[in-house]
N, C-alpha and C positions, 0 to 999 in steps of 0.2 A: 460481617455476617452478610453472607449474598443473601438477596430477593432474589426470586425468579419467581414468570408468572408461572400457572401452571401448565396451559397449552403452548411457553414453551419453554419448557421441563422434559414434554414428548421427548422431540427436538435434540436434545443439546443432554439427557438420557448419561449417555457413554462421559462428557465433557463431567456433571455436576460430582456419577463415579469419584469423578479421578481428584477434586476436589473436596469432595471428603474425605478421601482418603487420604489425605494430607492434612487434617487437620481439621477442618474450614464445616461452619455448618451455614445449610443453607437453610432457608424462609421459603418455604414456598407458600404464595399468592394466590388469588381466585378473587377480581374483577380489584383490586389495590389491595385488597383486606388479608388477613397471613391465617392460611388454614392449617399446616401444617410447616413440622421443624426437624430440619434433614440431620445423624450426625456418626459419627461410624459408632461402631459398639467393641469396644474395650477389646484387645488383642486375650484367653482366655489364661488367665493359670493353668501352674503343670495341678496335675489332678492331686491330691494326695495319697498318702500311699496307707491304708489301711495295714496297723498295728504298728509303726514307724515308730511310735512314741511307747510303747512295749521298758518297761521298765525305769520306762517316765517319769508314774501318776501311780501311787498309790490311793487306795481306796479302802479305809478302812469295809474289815469284814461284817458288824453287820448295818449300813450302810442305805439299803434299804427292809429295814425292820421298820415294825411298827408305829408311829410320830403320840407321845404319849398321850392322853384325853385331852388333860388342860390344853397343853401349845395347840390341839387341834382348833376346842371348839376355839381359839386367839386370833391364831389364821384368818376361821370365815367367817372372824365378824361376830357372833350368838351370843 
């Protein structure tokens, strides 16, 4: 992990950003005390496509039916 003082950081921003993009972590310090850690943002995963699991998932026709009272009471801890 690379540590850099905030005053120097302002002058070295392009170099720091390049280091971060290579996967390095940079610790910003103020008067020798760490104040922030800079890390790269992980790449975005592919967006999910709605309906891509069509025909692969089964759901009971009564999946949203009322819950029997005795189970509801037990679930709510009454």
